[in-house]
C-alpha positions as CSV (number, residue, x, y, z in Angstrom):
1,X,25.9,119.4,99.4
2,X,24.9,119.0,103.3
3,X,23.5,115.7,103.1
4,X,26.9,114.5,101.3
5,X,28.8,115.7,104.3
6,X,26.5,113.8,106.7
7,X,27.1,110.8,104.7
8,X,30.6,111.1,104.7
9,X,30.4,111.6,108.7
10,X,28.4,108.3,109.2
11,X,30.7,106.5,107.3
12,X,33.8,107.5,108.8
13,X,32.1,106.6,111.9
14,X,31.3,103.1,110.3
15,X,34.5,102.3,108.7
16,X,36.7,103.4,111.9
17,X,34.4,101.0,114.1
18,X,34.7,98.3,111.7
19,X,38.8,98.6,111.9
20,X,38.8,99.0,115.4
21,X,36.5,95.5,116.0
22,X,38.7,93.5,113.0
23,X,42.0,95.1,113.0
24,X,42.2,96.4,116.5
25,X,43.0,99.8,115.5
26,X,42.0,103.2,114.0
27,X,42.2,103.5,110.3
28,X,45.3,105.8,108.6
29,X,43.9,108.7,106.9
30,X,44.2,107.2,103.2
31,X,42.1,103.8,104.5
32,X,39.4,105.7,106.0
33,X,39.1,108.3,103.0
34,X,39.1,105.1,100.8
35,X,36.4,102.8,102.8
36,X,34.3,105.6,103.5
37,X,34.0,106.7,99.6
38,X,33.2,102.9,99.3
39,X,30.6,102.9,102.0
40,X,29.0,106.2,100.8
41,X,28.9,105.0,97.0
42,X,26.8,101.7,98.6
43,X,29.2,99.3,99.7
44,X,27.6,97.6,102.5
45,X,29.3,97.4,105.9
46,X,29.2,93.6,105.6
47,X,31.3,94.0,102.6
48,X,33.9,96.2,104.1
49,X,34.1,94.0,107.1
50,X,34.8,91.3,104.9
51,X,37.7,93.2,103.0
52,X,39.1,93.7,106.2
53,X,39.1,90.0,107.7
54,X,40.6,89.1,104.1
55,X,43.5,91.6,104.4
56,X,46.8,89.9,105.0
57,X,47.6,92.5,108.1
58,X,44.4,90.8,109.7
59,X,46.0,87.2,108.9
60,X,49.3,88.1,109.9
61,X,49.0,90.4,112.9
62,X,45.7,89.4,114.5
63,X,45.0,85.8,114.0
64,X,48.5,84.8,114.8
65,X,48.3,86.8,118.4
66,X,46.1,83.8,119.2
67,X,48.4,80.9,118.1
């Protein structure tokens, strides 16, 4: 049980960092939980980042701010 808690804390740190880097914001509670579960299940950081880069939010809010 203790190991699981450590993994979740590590995955939450990873997910929060990716959200800040890609979407320029912190994840909401539901987003943090969903993406952290994915990381805990073995989804790579690169795959999570790809999902964020492929999101409508990234295309709409982040990319258009550079145009």
